[in-house]
C-alpha positions in Angstrom: -35.4 46.2 93.3 -35.7 42.5 92.3 -34.0 41.6 89.2 -34.6 38.0 87.9 -33.2 36.5 84.7 -32.6 32.8 83.5 -30.9 34.0 80.0 -28.6 37.0 80.2 -28.4 38.2 76.7 -28.4 41.6 74.5 -29.0 40.5 71.0 -27.4 42.8 68.4 -28.3 40.8 65.4 -25.0 40.3 63.8 -25.0 38.9 60.4 -22.0 37.8 58.6 -21.3 39.3 55.2 -20.3 36.3 53.2 -23.0 36.3 50.4 -21.8 36.1 46.6 -18.0 36.0 47.6 -17.5 32.6 46.0 -16.9 30.7 49.1 -19.0 27.5 48.3 -17.7 27.6 44.6 -14.1 27.0 46.0 -15.0 24.3 48.4 -15.7 26.4 51.6 -18.7 24.9 53.4 -21.3 27.3 54.7 -24.2 26.3 57.1 -26.9 28.9 58.4 -25.0 32.0 57.4 -21.6 31.0 58.9 -18.6 29.6 57.7 -18.1 26.0 58.7 -14.4 25.5 60.4 -12.9 23.0 62.7 -11.5 23.7 66.1 -8.6 25.8 64.7 -10.6 27.9 62.5 -9.6 26.0 59.4 -12.3 25.8 56.7 -13.0 22.7 54.4 -10.0 23.8 52.3 -6.7 23.3 54.0 -4.9 26.6 54.7 -8.0 28.8 54.4 -9.2 30.2 57.8 -12.2 32.0 59.0 -12.5 33.6 62.3 -15.0 36.2 64.1 -18.5 36.9 63.1 -18.5 34.9 60.1 -17.4 31.7 61.9 -19.9 29.6 64.3 -18.6 31.0 67.5 -20.2 33.9 69.6 -19.9 37.1 67.7 -17.8 38.8 70.5 -14.6 40.6 70.3 -12.7 38.5 72.6 -13.8 35.3 70.9 -12.6 36.7 67.6 -9.2 37.4 69.1 -8.8 34.1 70.5 -9.9 32.4 67.1 -7.3 34.6 65.5 -4.5 33.5 67.8 -5.5 29.7 67.4 -5.7 30.1 63.6 -2.1 31.8 63.5 -0.5 29.1 65.9 -2.1 26.4 64.0 -0.7 27.9 60.5 2.8 27.9 62.4 2.4 24.6 63.8 1.5 23.1 60.1 4.5 24.9 58.6 6.5 23.4 61.6 7.4 27.0 62.9 5.5 26.3 66.2 6.0 23.6 68.7 2.5 22.8 69.9 -0.9 22.3 68.5 -3.1 25.0 69.9 -5.8 24.3 72.0 -9.5 24.3 70.7 -11.9 26.8 72.3 -14.5 25.8 74.6 -17.4 28.0 73.5 -19.7 27.1 76.7 -16.9 29.0 78.5 -16.9 32.4 76.9 -17.9 35.1 79.0 -20.9 37.4 77.9 -20.9 41.0 79.0 -23.4 43.7 78.9 -22.2 47.3 79.4 -25.5 48.8 80.8 -26.3 50.2 84.3 -26.3 47.8 86.2 -23.9 45.8 84.2 -24.7 42.1 83.3 -22.3 39.2 82.8 -22.4 35.4 82.4 -20.6 32.3 81.3 -21.5 28.7 81.1 -25.1 27.0 81.5 -28.1 28.8 82.6 -30.2 26.8 85.3 -32.7 25.8 82.5 -30.1 24.6 80.0 -28.3 22.7 82.8 -31.4 20.8 83.6 -32.0 20.4 79.9 -28.7 18.7 79.7 -29.5 16.2 82.3 -27.8 17.7 85.3 -29.2 17.5 88.7 -28.2 20.8 90.2 -27.5 23.1 93.2 -28.2 26.8 92.7 -27.1 29.7 94.8 -27.7 33.3 94.8 -26.2 36.3 96.6 -28.0 39.6 96.5 -25.6 42.7 96.5 -28.2 44.3 99.1 -26.3 42.1 101.5 -22.8 43.3 100.2 -21.2 45.8 102.7 -19.1 47.3 99.7 -22.1 47.4 97.4 -23.9 49.2 100.1 -21.0 51.6 100.7 -20.7 52.3 97.1 -24.7 53.0 96.6 -24.8 49.9 94.2 -27.0 47.4 95.7 -28.9 46.3 92.7 -28.2 42.9 91.4 -26.8 39.6 92.3 -24.4 36.8 91.7 -26.1 33.5 90.7 -24.1 30.3 90.5 -25.1 26.8 89.3 -23.2 23.4 90.2 -23.6 19.8 89.2 -25.1 18.3 92.5 -23.3 15.0 92.2 -19.7 16.3 91.6 -19.8 19.8 92.5 -18.9 20.7 88.8 -19.0 24.6 88.4 -21.9 24.8 85.7 -22.5 28.4 85.1 -22.3 32.0 86.9 -24.6 34.9 86.2 -24.2 38.3 87.6 -26.1 41.7 87.5 -24.7 44.7 89.1 -21.7 47.3 89.4 -18.3 46.0 87.9 -19.8 42.4 87.3 -18.1 42.5 83.9 -14.8 42.6 85.7 -15.9 39.9 88.1 -16.9 37.3 85.9 -13.2 36.3 84.8 -13.1 34.4 88.3 -15.7 32.1 87.2 -14.1 31.7 83.7 -10.8 30.6 85.1 -12.3 28.6 87.9 -14.5 26.6 85.1 -11.4 26.3 82.8 -9.6 24.8 85.7 -12.4 22.6 86.6 -12.5 23.9 90.1 -15.5 22.6 92.3 -17.8 24.3 94.6 -15.7 22.9 97.6 -12.5 24.6 96.2 -14.5 28.1 95.7 -15.8 27.7 99.2 -12.3 27.3 100.7 -10.6 30.0 98.7 -10.4 33.0 100.9 -12.0 36.0 99.0 -11.3 39.4 100.4 -13.6 41.5 102.4 -15.4 43.8 101.9 -15.5 43.4 98.1 -18.3 42.6 95.7 -16.2 39.7 94.3 -16.8 37.8 97.4 -20.6 37.5 96.0 -19.1 34.5 94.1 -18.3 32.7 97.4 -21.3 33.7 99.1 -23.5 32.5 96.2 -21.6 29.2 96.3 -22.1 29.0 100.2 -25.9 29.7 99.5 -26.1 26.6 97.0 -24.7 24.3 99.7 -26.8 25.6 102.5 -23.5 27.2 104.0 -24.5 30.9 103.8 -23.6 33.0 106.8 -23.9 36.5 105.6 -27.3 36.4 103.9 
């Protein structure tokens, strides 16, 4: 079975219920059906915050949770009850997960978006049919696809289809947060046999160093 995808997305059509509740009359700005906020979730009116599906970020539970934490920490900071200003969310490093069979997960740029952003890229794929663990589990459908900046090795994006990939995507999120390069992923020992080593194998494929496909 061959699975190909450039954009991994299941659109649920989430629409924020912000009509006719007096937002704009009270100075809170709205744009395209979402409340306009800064990186801490604060609206145009100081002291009023918006998080979750009514704010511009992805309509995902884990995004709303982090936005809520940021807003609470910012309120505490402004009231001098918290020592540190919270860090804003990088919405390009939010994992997306679809809980179907096989599962789908992704983070960062797609191949198309990376090219449109002006990157020269290296792309690697590792099919789970080449994974001993996937074969033993009878779950060989799918693949891991990685995208790197050819110049500096920056980890631009990761897309996965297969069993348990909604668990595996966290490694890519942390790696991108730490500004990990392809070289560092290749030199990090991954356990074998596992499906998670597919990330390292896909990275090796991107740089012409694959030995297991």
